[in-house]
Every structure is written in C-alpha cells, then in structure tokens.
SEDRENKE-630163 format. One line per 3 residues: their letters; for each residue x, y, z of N, C-alpha, C, O. Coordinates in steps of 0.2 Angstrom, whole numbers, plus 5000, padded with zeros to 4 digits. Atoms other than C-alpha are relative to their C-alpha. Last residue first. Layout:
BEGIN
A> X:Y:Z:X:Y:Z:X:Y:Z:X:Y:Z | ...;
This chain:
BEGIN
NYV> 5003:5000:5006:5011:4952:4903:5000:4994:4996:4998:4993:4991 | 5004:5006:5000:5016:4949:4921:4996:5000:4993:4991:4997:4993 | 4997:5006:4996:5032:4960:4922:4995:4994:4999:4998:4989:4998;
ALG> 4997:5006:5004:5030:4972:4908:5001:4994:5004:5002:4989:5001 | 5004:5001:5005:5019:4985:4917:5002:4994:4996:4997:4990:4993 | 5000:5007:5000:5029:4984:4933:4995:4998:4994:4993:4992:4993;
KRK> 4993:5003:5002:5026:5002:4938:4998:4993:4999:4993:4990:5001 | 4996:5003:4995:5008:5009:4937:5006:4997:4998:5007:4994:4992 | 4997:4995:4996:4999:5020:4925:5004:4998:5006:5006:5003:5010;
PHT> 4996:4996:5003:4996:5007:4912:5003:5006:5004:5008:5009:5001 | 5004:4993:5001:4988:4995:4924:5005:5004:4996:5011:5005:4999 | 5002:4999:5007:4996:4978:4920:4997:5006:4999:4995:5008:4994;
AIL> 4994:5000:5004:5006:4977:4937:4998:5001:4993:5002:5004:4989 | 4996:4993:4999:4991:4983:4947:5005:5000:4995:5007:5005:4992 | 5005:4995:5003:4980:4968:4940:5004:5007:5000:5004:5011:4995;
SEL> 4999:5001:5007:4995:4956:4944:4996:5005:4996:4998:5008:4991 | 4994:4998:5002:4995:4963:4962:5001:4999:4992:5005:5003:4989 | 5001:4992:5000:4976:4961:4964:5007:5003:4998:5007:5008:4994;
SEI> 5004:4997:5006:4977:4943:4957:5000:5008:5001:5000:5011:4996 | 4997:5000:5006:4992:4938:4968:4996:5003:4994:4998:5006:4989 | 4994:4997:5000:4985:4944:4984:5003:5000:4993:5005:5006:4990;
VRA> 5001:4993:5000:4968:4937:4981:5006:5005:4999:5006:5010:4995 | 5002:4999:5006:4975:4920:4978:4997:5007:4998:4998:5010:4993 | 4994:5000:5005:4985:4921:4993:4998:5001:4993:5001:5005:4989;
LNI> 4997:4993:5000:4969:4926:5002:5006:5000:4996:5008:5006:4994 | 5004:4994:5004:4960:4911:4995:5003:5007:5001:5003:5011:4996 | 5000:5001:5007:4973:4898:5000:4997:5006:4996:5000:5009:4992;
VRM> 4994:4998:5001:4974:4904:5018:5001:5000:4992:5004:5005:4989 | 5000:4994:4999:4955:4903:5019:5007:5003:4999:5008:5009:4996 | 5002:4996:5006:4956:4887:5011:5000:5007:5001:5000:5011:4996;
KFV> 4995:4999:5005:4966:4880:5025:4998:5004:4994:5002:5008:4991 | 4996:4995:4998:4952:4883:5037:5006:5001:4995:5008:5007:4994 | 5003:4994:5000:4939:4874:5027:5004:5006:5002:5004:5011:5000;
VHI> 4999:4996:5007:4951:4860:5023:4997:5007:5000:4999:5012:4997 | 5005:5000:5005:4951:4855:5041:5001:5004:4994:5004:5010:4995 | 5004:4994:5000:4968:4855:5050:4995:4999:4995:4996:4997:4989;
DKY> 5002:4999:4993:4977:4838:5055:4995:5006:5000:4992:5007:5005 | 5007:5002:4998:4977:4832:5037:4998:5002:5006:4992:5001:5008 | 5001:4998:4993:4993:4841:5029:4993:4998:5002:4988:5002:5000;
TLL> 4997:5005:4996:4996:4832:5012:4999:5001:5008:4999:4996:5012 | 5002:5006:5002:4984:4841:5000:5003:4994:5005:5000:4989:5006 | 5008:5000:5000:4985:4859:5006:4998:4992:5000:4993:4990:5003;
ELN> 5002:4999:4993:5004:4857:5010:4992:4999:5001:4990:4995:5005 | 4998:5006:4997:5007:4851:4992:4998:5000:5007:4996:4994:5010 | 5004:5005:5002:4997:4865:4985:5002:4993:5003:4997:4989:5005;
KDK> 5006:4999:4997:5007:4878:4995:4995:4994:4998:4991:4991:5003 | 5000:5002:4993:5023:4871:4990:4994:5001:5004:4992:4996:5008 | 5000:5007:5000:5018:4872:4972:5001:4997:5007:4998:4992:5009;
WVD> 5007:5003:5001:5012:4889:4975:5001:4993:4999:4996:4990:5002 | 5004:4999:4993:5029:4894:4982:4993:4997:5000:4991:4994:5004 | 4997:5005:4996:5038:4888:4966:4996:5000:5007:4995:4994:5010;
EVR> 5002:5006:5002:5027:4899:4956:5002:4994:5004:4998:4989:5005 | 5007:5000:4998:5031:4914:4967:4996:4993:4997:4993:4990:5001 | 5001:5001:4993:5049:4910:4965:4993:4999:5002:4991:4995:5006;
EKF> 4999:5007:4999:5048:4910:4946:4999:4997:5007:4997:4992:5009 | 5006:5003:5002:5040:4927:4947:5001:4993:5000:4996:4989:5002 | 5005:5000:4995:5054:4932:4958:4994:4997:4998:4990:4994:5002;
LNY> 4998:5004:4995:5067:4927:4945:4995:5000:5006:4994:4994:5008 | 5000:5007:5003:5059:4935:4931:5001:4995:5005:4998:4990:5006 | 5007:5001:5001:5057:4952:4941:4999:4993:4997:4994:4989:5000;
VYD> 5003:5002:4993:5075:4950:4947:4993:4999:4999:4990:4995:5003 | 4997:5006:4999:5082:4949:4928:4996:4998:5007:4994:4992:5008 | 5003:5005:5003:5071:4963:4923:5002:4993:5002:4997:4989:5003;
EKV> 5006:5001:4998:5079:4974:4936:4995:4995:4997:4992:4991:5000 | 5005:4996:5003:5096:4971:4931:4993:4999:5003:4992:4994:5005 | 5003:5002:5006:5110:4962:4941:4994:5005:4999:4993:5010:5003;
DHE> 4998:4996:5006:5123:4967:4953:4997:4997:4994:5000:4996:4989 | 4998:5005:5006:5120:4953:4965:5002:5003:4994:5005:5000:4990 | 4996:5006:4997:5118:4963:4981:5003:4996:4995:5009:4994:4996;
KMY> 4994:4997:4997:5112:4979:4973:5005:4995:5002:5011:4995:5001 | 4996:4997:5005:5099:4971:4962:5007:5002:5002:5012:5001:4999 | 4997:5006:5003:5093:4959:4977:5004:5003:4994:5009:5000:4992;
CEV> 4994:5003:4996:5091:4975:4988:5003:4994:4996:5010:4994:4997 | 4995:4996:5000:5081:4984:4974:5006:4997:5004:5012:4997:5002 | 4997:4999:5007:5070:4970:4971:5006:5004:5000:5011:5002:4997;
SSV> 4995:5006:5001:5068:4966:4990:5003:5001:4993:5008:4998:4991 | 5003:5007:5000:5060:4983:4992:5005:4995:4999:5011:4997:4998 | 4994:5004:5004:5067:5001:4998:4997:4992:5000:4995:4990:5006;
GGK> 4995:5004:4996:5053:5013:5002:5005:4996:4996:5005:4997:4990 | 4994:4997:4999:5045:5027:4992:5005:4997:5005:5010:4999:5007 | 5000:4998:4993:5028:5021:4994:5006:5003:5002:5007:5006:5007;
IGG> 5006:4998:4999:5025:5018:4975:5000:5004:5007:4996:5009:5008 | 5001:4993:5003:5043:5017:4970:4993:5003:5002:4993:5009:5002 | 4997:4994:4996:5049:5003:4981:4998:5007:4998:4999:5011:5002;
GGV> 4993:4999:5001:5047:4990:4967:5003:5006:5004:5008:5009:5003 | 4999:4993:4997:5028:4992:4969:5007:5002:4998:5008:5008:4997 | 5004:4995:5003:5024:4977:4957:5001:5007:5003:5001:5012:4999;
VDD> 4999:5000:5007:5039:4966:4962:4995:5005:4996:4998:5008:4992 | 4994:4997:5002:5039:4971:4980:5001:5000:4992:5004:5005:4990 | 5000:4993:4998:5021:4968:4983:5006:5003:4998:5006:5009:4995;
MIR> 5004:4997:5005:5021:4951:4973:5000:5008:5002:5000:5012:4997 | 4997:4999:5007:5036:4946:4983:4996:5003:4995:4999:5008:4992 | 4994:4996:4999:5029:4950:5001:5003:5001:4993:5005:5006:4991;
SIL> 5002:4993:4999:5012:4943:4997:5006:5005:5000:5006:5010:4996 | 5003:4998:5006:5019:4927:4990:4998:5008:5000:4998:5011:4995 | 4994:4999:5005:5030:4925:5005:4997:5003:4993:5000:5007:4990;
SAS> 4996:4994:4998:5016:4928:5017:5005:5002:4995:5006:5007:4994 | 5004:4995:5002:5006:4914:5008:5003:5007:5002:5002:5012:4998 | 4999:4999:5007:5021:4903:5009:4995:5006:4998:4997:5009:4993;
KVL> 4994:4997:5002:5022:4906:5028:5001:5001:4992:5004:5006:4990 | 5000:4993:4998:5004:4902:5031:5006:5004:4997:5006:5009:4994 | 5005:4998:5004:5005:4885:5022:4999:5008:5001:4998:5012:4996;
PPF> 4998:4999:5006:5021:4881:5030:4995:5003:4995:4997:5008:4991 | 4999:5006:5004:5015:4884:5047:5002:5001:4993:5001:5007:4991 | 4997:4998:5007:5016:4901:5056:5002:4994:4996:5008:4993:4995;
SLA> 4994:5003:4999:5012:4894:5074:5004:5001:4993:5010:4999:4993 | 4995:4995:4996:4998:4907:5074:5007:4997:5001:5011:5000:5003 | 4999:4994:5004:4988:4897:5061:5006:5004:5003:5010:5007:4999;
WKF> 4996:5003:5005:4990:4880:5071:5002:5006:4995:5007:5006:4993 | 4993:5001:4997:4984:4889:5087:5005:4998:4994:5010:5000:4993 | 4997:4994:4999:4969:4896:5077:5007:4999:5003:5012:5002:5000;
AEE> 4998:4997:5006:4965:4879:5071:5003:5007:5000:5007:5008:4996 | 4994:5003:5003:4966:4871:5088:5002:5003:4993:5008:5004:4992 | 4995:4996:4997:4953:4884:5095:5007:4997:4997:5011:5000:4995;
KLT> 4998:5002:4994:4940:4877:5083:5006:5003:5003:5010:5006:4998 | 4994:5004:4999:4933:4885:5068:5002:4999:5007:5000:5004:5011 | 5003:5007:4998:4915:4891:5063:5006:4995:5002:5005:4989:5003;
QVG> 5005:5001:4994:4917:4910:5064:4999:4993:5001:4996:4991:5007 | 5006:5003:5004:4933:4912:5054:4995:4998:5005:4997:4995:5010 | 5003:5006:4998:4946:4924:5062:4994:4997:4996:4992:5001:4992;
ELD> 5007:4999:5002:4958:4937:5055:4996:4993:5001:4998:4988:4998 | 5002:5004:5006:4974:4933:5065:4993:5002:4998:4989:5002:5003 | 4994:5001:5004:4983:4942:5079:4999:4997:4993:5003:4996:4989;
KAY> 4996:4994:4999:4969:4950:5087:5007:4999:4997:5010:5004:4996 | 5001:4996:5005:4959:4936:5080:5003:5007:5000:5004:5011:4996 | 4996:5002:5005:4966:4924:5092:4999:5005:4994:5004:5006:4991;
DVE> 4993:4999:4997:4958:4934:5107:5005:4997:4994:5011:5000:4994 | 4997:4993:5000:4943:4936:5097:5007:5001:5002:5011:5005:4999 | 4999:4999:5007:4941:4917:5094:5002:5007:4999:5006:5009:4995;
YVK> 4993:5003:5002:4943:4914:5113:5002:5002:4993:5008:5003:4991 | 4996:4994:4999:4927:4925:5116:5007:4998:4998:5011:5002:4995 | 4994:5001:5005:4917:4911:5108:5005:5005:5001:5008:5008:4996;
GES> 4995:5004:4996:4903:4908:5121:5006:4999:4996:5009:4994:4997 | 5001:5007:5003:4889:4914:5109:5006:4996:5004:5007:4990:5002 | 5007:5002:4999:4886:4931:5118:4999:4993:4997:4994:4990:4999;
GMI> 5001:5001:4993:4905:4933:5118:4993:4997:5002:4992:4993:5007 | 4998:5007:5000:4906:4932:5099:4999:4998:5008:4998:4992:5009 | 5005:5004:5004:4895:4948:5098:5002:4992:5001:4998:4988:5002;
EEI> 5006:5000:4997:4904:4957:5112:4995:4995:4996:4991:4992:4999 | 5000:5004:4994:4921:4952:5106:4993:5000:5003:4991:4995:5005 | 5000:5007:5002:4917:4959:5088:5000:4995:5006:4997:4990:5006;
EGY> 5006:5001:5003:4912:4976:5095:4999:4993:4999:4994:4989:5000 | 5005:5001:4994:4927:4976:5107:4993:4998:4997:4990:4994:5000 | 4999:5006:4997:4938:4972:5091:4995:5000:5006:4992:4994:5008;
SDL> 5002:5005:5006:4931:4987:5082:5000:4993:5003:4995:4990:5003 | 5007:5001:5000:4932:4998:5098:4998:4995:4995:4993:4992:4996 | 5003:5004:4994:4950:4994:5101:4993:5000:5000:4990:4995:5002;
FIK> 4998:5007:4999:4956:4998:5084:4997:4997:5006:4995:4991:5005 | 5004:5004:5005:4945:5013:5082:5002:4993:5000:4998:4989:5000 | 5007:5000:4997:4953:5020:5098:4995:4996:4995:4991:4992:4998;
YMF> 5000:5006:4995:4970:5016:5092:4993:4999:5003:4992:4994:5005 | 4999:5006:5003:4967:5026:5076:5000:4994:5005:4997:4989:5004 | 5006:5002:5004:4961:5041:5085:5000:4994:4997:4995:4990:4997;
KMY> 5005:5001:4995:4975:5041:5097:4993:4998:4997:4990:4993:4999 | 5000:5007:4998:4987:5039:5083:4995:4998:5005:4993:4992:5005 | 5003:5004:5005:4982:5056:5076:5000:4992:5001:4996:4989:4998;
DTL> 5007:4999:5001:4985:5064:5093:4997:4996:4994:4991:4993:4995 | 5001:4993:5003:5002:5057:5097:4992:5000:4998:4989:4995:4998 | 5000:4999:5007:5001:5042:5108:5000:5007:4998:4997:5011:5001;
TDI> 4993:5000:5002:5005:5039:5127:5002:5001:4992:5007:5002:4990 | 4997:4994:4997:4988:5044:5133:5007:5000:4997:5010:5006:4997 | 5001:4994:5004:4980:5031:5122:5004:5006:5002:5006:5010:4998;
CSV> 4994:4999:5005:4989:5017:5131:4999:5006:4996:5004:5009:4993 | 4995:4995:4997:4976:5019:5145:5006:5001:4996:5009:5006:4997 | 5003:4993:5001:4963:5010:5134:5005:5005:5003:5006:5010:5000;
LWR> 5003:4996:4994:4974:4994:5135:4998:5007:4998:5001:5011:4995 | 5007:5001:5001:4979:4981:5122:4996:5003:5006:4992:5000:5008 | 5003:5000:4993:4997:4979:5129:4992:5000:4999:4989:4998:5003;
HIA> 4998:5006:4996:5004:4973:5112:4997:5000:5007:4995:4995:5009 | 5003:5005:5003:4995:4987:5102:5001:4993:5004:4997:4989:5005 | 5007:5000:4998:5001:5000:5114:4996:4994:4997:4992:4992:5001;
ENF> 5001:5001:4993:5019:4995:5112:4993:5000:5003:4991:4996:5007 | 4999:5007:4999:5018:4995:5094:4999:4997:5007:4995:4993:5008 | 5006:5004:5003:5011:5012:5094:5000:4993:5001:4995:4989:5003;
LEL> 5005:5000:4995:5025:5018:5105:4993:4997:4998:4990:4994:5002 | 4998:5005:4995:5038:5011:5093:4994:5001:5006:4993:4995:5008 | 5002:5006:5001:5028:5019:5079:5002:4995:5006:4999:4990:5007;
EEY> 5007:5001:4999:5029:5036:5086:4998:4993:4999:4993:4991:5003 | 5003:4999:4992:5047:5035:5089:4993:4999:5001:4991:4995:5005 | 4998:5006:4997:5051:5028:5071:4998:5000:5007:4995:4996:5010;
TGY> 4993:5000:4999:5040:5042:5063:5002:4994:5004:4998:4990:5007 | 4998:5000:4994:5023:5038:5056:5008:5000:5001:5011:4998:4997 | 5002:4994:4995:5017:5044:5040:5004:5000:5007:5006:5005:5009;
CDY> 5000:4993:5002:5022:5034:5025:5000:5005:5005:5004:5010:5004 | 4996:4999:5006:5025:5015:5027:5002:5008:4999:5007:5009:4996 | 4994:5003:4999:5019:5013:5045:5005:5001:4994:5011:5003:4995;
TDD> 4997:4997:4995:5004:5024:5043:5007:4998:5001:5012:5002:5002 | 4998:4993:5003:5000:5017:5026:5003:5005:5005:5007:5009:5004 | 4995:5002:5005:5000:4999:5033:5002:5007:4997:5008:5008:4997;
LIT> 4993:5001:4997:4990:5005:5048:5006:4999:4996:5011:5001:4997 | 4998:4994:4997:4976:5012:5038:5007:4999:5003:5012:5003:5003 | 4998:4996:5005:4975:4996:5028:5003:5007:5002:5008:5010:5000;
AIT> 4994:5002:5002:4975:4985:5043:5003:5005:4994:5009:5007:4994 | 4995:4998:4995:4961:4995:5050:5007:4998:4998:5011:5003:4998 | 5000:4993:5000:4951:4992:5034:5005:5003:5005:5009:5008:5003;
IVK> 4995:4998:5006:4957:4974:5034:4999:5007:4999:5004:5010:4996 | 4993:5001:4998:4950:4971:5052:5004:5003:4994:5009:5006:4995 | 4998:4996:4995:4933:4979:5049:5008:5000:5001:5011:5005:5001;
TFF> 5000:4993:5003:4930:4971:5032:5002:5005:5006:5006:5009:5004 | 4994:4999:5004:4936:4954:5040:5000:5007:4997:5005:5010:4997 | 4994:5000:4996:4922:4955:5053:5006:5002:4997:5010:5006:4999;
IRS> 5001:4993:4996:4909:4959:5041:5005:5000:5004:5008:5006:5004 | 4999:4994:5005:4915:4945:5029:4999:5007:5003:5003:5011:5002 | 4993:4999:5001:4916:4933:5044:5002:5005:4995:5007:5009:4996;
RSY> 4997:4997:4994:4898:4936:5048:5008:5001:4999:5010:5006:5002 | 5002:4993:5000:4893:4932:5030:5002:5004:5006:5005:5010:5006 | 4996:4996:4996:4902:4916:5030:4999:5008:5000:5004:5012:5000;
QPE> 5001:5001:4993:4888:4905:5025:5005:5004:5004:5004:5005:5010 | 5005:4996:4997:4888:4912:5007:4999:5000:5008:4997:5004:5011 | 5006:5005:4998:4905:4905:5003:4994:5004:5003:4996:5008:5008;
IYG> 5005:4999:5005:4917:4919:4996:4993:4996:5001:4988:4997:4998 | 5006:5003:4998:4926:4922:5011:4995:5000:4996:4990:5004:4997 | 4998:5004:4994:4944:4927:5006:4995:4996:5003:4996:4990:5004;
GVV> 4996:5005:5002:4939:4933:4989:5002:4996:5005:5003:4990:5004 | 5004:5005:5003:4924:4942:4996:5005:4995:4997:5002:4989:4997 | 5004:5003:4995:4935:4952:5009:4996:4994:4996:4996:4988:4998;
WFY> 4996:5004:4994:4950:4955:4998:4995:4997:5003:4996:4990:5004 | 4997:5006:5003:4939:4961:4983:5003:4995:5005:5003:4989:5004 | 5006:5004:5002:4929:4973:4994:5003:4993:4997:5000:4988:4998;
LEP> 5001:5003:4994:4946:4980:5001:4994:4995:4999:4994:4990:5001 | 4995:5005:4998:4952:4983:4983:4998:4996:5006:4998:4990:5006 | 5001:5006:5005:4935:4991:4978:5005:4995:5002:5004:4989:5002;
FRY> 5006:5003:4998:4937:5003:4994:4999:4994:4995:4997:4988:4998 | 4999:5007:4997:4955:5007:4990:4994:4996:5002:4995:4990:5004 | 4998:5004:5005:4952:5022:4979:5001:4993:5002:5001:4988:4998;
VM> 5005:5002:5004:4943:5030:4993:5001:4995:4995:4997:4991:4994 | 5003:5006:4998:4958:5029:5005:4994:4998:4995:4993:4992:4994;
C-alpha cells in the first residue's frame, strides 16, 4: 500500500486541482484510499463467496451486515461506513446530506446541485468514455500480468488470433477516439455546468497520465506501448 501513496496523491490533486476544492480533496482522499483497498481485495484476495457477501453488505449499507463478513472484511467494512459517516456529519451540518447519498455511488464535489449528481449516475457519454479510457489503459499497461487476471488484451488476442503488439496499437487508437468523443460532449452538452464536467475530464487525464508513466517504467510491462 505504501508505494501507492504518491499515486493516490496524484489522483486527488489531478481531479480537484483548484484551490477552492480543499474539502473535496479531503473527501476524495478518503474515498479513493478505500477504493484502492477494495480494488486489491476484489482482484487478489477475496473469494467469490466472500465478495458476494461483501457486495450485499455495501448495497444494504447497515452496521448489522458486519456480522455476515469474514474477519478481514469486517475491518474494511467498518472503515467504509465510518469514513462516509464522518463525511455525512460534516455535510449534514450544512444541509447537504443528499450529496453524501450520491457520493456513496460517486465521489462528490462540494459546490454542485442535486441535478448534477443525478446526471453523473445516469452514466452519460462523458462518464462512460472516462470509464472506457480507464479500462483500456489499465488492460494495456497491466496486460493481466500484474494482478494475475485476464484482461481485454488477452481476450482480444484469443478471439481474433492476433499478436499482442497489434492489440496495443489498436487500443491506443481507441483511446484517442474516445478522447475525441469526450471533447465533443464537453463542448456540446450544456445542461450540466462545466465545473462538474471538468471533474470527469480531469480524472480521465489522471488515469491516462498514470498508466502511461507505468507503461514507460523499465520494470513494468508495456514498456514499448506508449514510447
């Protein structure tokens, strides 16, 4: 976990770089730290049965669900509830509890209206394209080898009987096309304030920057991908 602290710092500052979003950076730090632990748990440590119970507990969002979890997941679940409880207490004192309810599904921004949260959770093209960039970049750089899983790179190679370098180049072109779609959506969709849309854009930028840096590190896979 220690080696990921600089990465988490980059995530938070890259997503909320403006000085006025200090509270958002604090909240987002808590959320993304939890997300990192959950990501490793789902990818590397949890069994299918354990994760099913954990999924159900998260959806129910009740302290009583702790009793259904294995010991190490009880600890994580408590941190999960306590962190959002702290955020809810702060936002509740300002009459903005609804923002915490949405933040349980999405990292919130402190100055935005309820309509913006509803828009983001509807999985609009801007959010969808950011998710696609994250998925493609993670698979291209990791290639399934870092965490031992199977990525879209391996799946595409097997399904279409092509070589790894071909898939890397194809996916790189796909990322560039997705950025064109994102930019078009940013400029043409006027119903949501640009402040909120820029959170999505900034996080996509962070994703691509981090994965590109990893790809060019001499000790990681994908060295030749984005040189």
